[in-house]
N, C-alpha and C positions, 0 to 999 in steps of 0.2 A: 392825469387829466381830471377835469372837474367831475365828469360822469363817474369816475372811480372813487370819489371821496366818500360816499355813503358806505361802500363796501370796506374801504380802508378804516373808516371810523369803527364799523362793527367789528372788524378784525382786531383793532387795538383794544376795544372794550372787552372782547372775549379773553384776551391775554391778561387783562388786569382786573377782571370782575371779581375774582376771589379776594382781592385786596379790600373790598368793600363789604365783606361779610362780617357781621358782628356776632356776639354770642346768642342774640335773640332773633336776628332777621338778616335777610339778604338785601342790602342797600344798593346793589350794583345797578338796578334799573334807574335809580335817581342819578347815579354817576353818568350813565349814558345820556340821559336827557339834559343834565347840566352841561356836559361837554358839547352836545349837539347844539344847545341853545347858544353857547358862547361862539361857536363857529359860524352860526347862521346870522348873528346880529352884528351890525356895524358899530353901534354906539348904545349908550344908556343901558348897559348890561346890569340888571338887578334881578333879584329872585322872582319878583312878580312878573316882570316882562319875560324872563326865561321860561317861567311856567306857562304864560300865554302862548309863546312861540311854539313850545313843545307839547301843548295840550295837557299840561300837568298842573296840579295845584301849587301855587307859588309857595304856600306855607310848607309843603312837603320838600320842595327844593331848599328852602331856608333851613329846615330842620336837618336835612342831610348835610349841609355845609357847616352849620353852626353848632349842632348838638349831637349828631350821631357819632358814636364812639369808634368809628373806623380809624385806623392809624395812618397818618401821612407818611410816617417813616417806613411802613411796609411798602407803600407805593414807591418811595424813593429807592428802597433796596432793590426792588424789581427793575427800576430804570437803570440803576448802576449795573445790575447783573446782565441786563440785555446789552448794554454798551460793551461790557467786558467780553461778552461772547460774540461780538460782531467784528469780524476780521478787518473790514475797511476802516474801522474806528481805532485801530491799534496804534496808529502813528499820527503825529501832528496835532494833538489835542491840547487845549489850554483850559485850565480851571480859572473861572472868573468869580471873585468874591464881591458881592454888592449888597446894598440894602434897599428896601422898598418901603415907602411910607404911605399910610392910609389915614387921612384926616378924620378926626372924631369930634362929635359935638359935645361929648361929656367925658368924664374920667372913670366910668364904670366898666368899660370894655377892657379885657385883659391887656395889660401893658400900656394902657393909655396914660399919657402924661404930657406936660408941656416940655417938648423937646424939639431938636432941630428937624425941620421939614425941608429936605433938600429940593423937593418939587417947587415949594414956594420961596425957598431961600430965606427962611426966617424961623423963629421959635413959634411953635403952635401946638395945640393939643392934637396928638396923633399916636398911632401905633407904628412901631418900626419892626420890620422883619429883616433877618440876615439870611442871605441866600448864596448858594454855590451853583454855578452853571458850568457846563462843559461845552466847548465850541471847537469846531474844526471845519474843514471844507465840506463836510456832509451834513452836520447837524449843529444846532444850538439848543441846548435843553437844560432845564433845571434838574439838578441831581441831589440837592439837599436844601434844607431851610429850617429856620426856627424863629420863634418870636423873641424879640429882645425885651426883657423886663427891666425897667429902670430900678435903681437901687431902692427908691422909696417904696416900691411894691413889696419889699421884704421887711418893712418896718411894722411895728405893732399896730399902727393906725390902719394898716391894710389887712390885718389878720383875718377879719371876717369876710372881707371882699375877695381874698384869694380863692377860697374854695368855690364861692358863688361864680367867679369868673372862669372856673375850670383849671386853675393853676394846680398841678399835681403836688402832693406832699413831697417834701424832700428837695424841691428845687431851691437853688441858691443863686445869689447874684453872680452874673458873669458879664464881663465886658463884651462888646461886639467883636473885638479881636480874639478873645478866648472862644467865643462861639464859632467864629470862622475857623480857628485852628482845629477845633474838635471836628468840624465838618471835613476839613482837609484830611485829617487822620482817618476818618471813616472812609473817605474815598480811597486812601492808600490801603487800608485793611481789606477793602472789597476788591482790590486789584484793578481799580479803574485806571485805564491807560491815559496818562497825561504827561506832558513834557515841561510845561511851565505853569506858574500860578501868578495871577495878577489881580488887581482890583480896578475899579472905575472911579475912584475918588478924584476930584479936581486936583491938579498939581500946582 
């Protein structure tokens, strides 16, 4: 019921709040407000508006999502662990490999390049993420994901931009298929229960 949603949100936040601790501070409060804002807004979800809706400074929300060094993989590992430990989710699940595109105005955001934008059906300047979801009769949830970096981002021309954009040292070019396969392997290693793997590309 709708009246139960605030309590359910608080319960979810308490389970995951440790995922947002960094070496210097506890960012879990921003995580709560960010998620609360997303759930309360119907459209035009941006950092400034989320801040206004939740009574927080928009720049704090932006810093939390863009610069704070909490690990998305830690969150994904907990999601996978909770699914693995939930008996009703042990059968009938399918892994779905997909990509999501975010249009960009320039080429300085990590991974930005002129590449295929499936939402627009054309080549455009955008970022592309590769994601893995799990679905069955009970849930549909994201269990892994990573940013796709076009090959040009590993050329000498981008050597100075990579660290400024937050690209870790040691990253090498990988195709979307390679990234997807690594995520499927992580799901297997975590014991995630699934029976099929598919993607949602047009046939």
